[in-house]
N, C-alpha and C positions, 0 to 999 in steps of 0.2 A: 657096294663098290668100295674097295680099299684105296685110300688115298695115301700116297707115299711121298717122300721128299729126300733130297740129298742132305747130308750132314751140314753142309755150308748154308742151307736154306733155313735152318732152325732160328738163327738170330733174326733174320728178316721176318719170319712168321710170328715171333713173339713181340717184335717191336711194332709191327703194323696192325696186328690183330690181337684179340683177347685170347691168346693161347699161352700155355705154360709148358716149358720143357718137362718131360715126364719120363721116368724110368719105371718100367713094369717088372715086378718080380713075382714069380709064381712059387709059393711055398714049397720047399724041398727040391727045388730045381737049381741048377747052376748056370742057367741061361737068363739073361736080362734083355728086355727090349727097350730101345731108346726112341723117343719121338716127341711130339707135342700133343697136348690135349686141349680141346676148346671148351667153352663153358657148358656145352651140351653133353660133354663126356665123350665126344668123338676123338679117337686116337689116330694120329697120323704117324706112321712108322718111318724111321730113317732107313734108307737103302744105300748100299755102296754104289760105286760107279758102274758096276756090272748089273745093277738092278736087284741084287739079292738083299733080303732083309738082314740088317745087322743083328747078330745074336752075340751078346757080350757075356763075359765070364764073371764079371763082378760089377757092383755098383761103382766101385772106385774107377774101373775102366771107363764107364759111362761118364763119370765126373771129369776125367781127364779129357775125353773127347769134347765135352761141353766147354771146359775151360779153354781149349784150343780155339773155340769159336767165340770167345769173349763172354761166355755166359757163366755166372757164378752162383746159380741156384737150380734146383730141380724139385719137382714133386715126385715122391716115391709112392708107388701104388703096389700094395702087396695083395695078391689074390691067393685064395686057398681052395682046395677041393671041397672043403666043408661048406663054404659059401654057396658053391654050385649045388651041392647035395641038398641043402635045405631051402634053396630057391632065393637066396639073397640077391638083390639087384647089384649092378656094378657100383651104384652109389654107396652101398654099404661096405665096399672094400676099404681096407685100412689105407689111409693117405697121410703123408706128412711131408713137410717142406724141409729141405736140407740146403744150407749155404756152404759154399766151398771157395 
């Protein structure tokens, strides 16, 4: 089951629970997903008001949306086809924190 949220719910999710704003990037793609991730690695994607998953064109665009919600950091997760090909788990994806 996929859990989703509205953009305005991100700040509440990270203030009340142990979730982090997360931007997922897939190598060689120009689409980025925005949401929150919990400590177990579950990703909760952001949807627009019509219920469609947000697909952003840059990390910068995701940062701007987060800043508009009063959030000044995000975890960036970069996934590659190579990870999938050799059977790496999602825990082995490259993660880093960015402040803005």
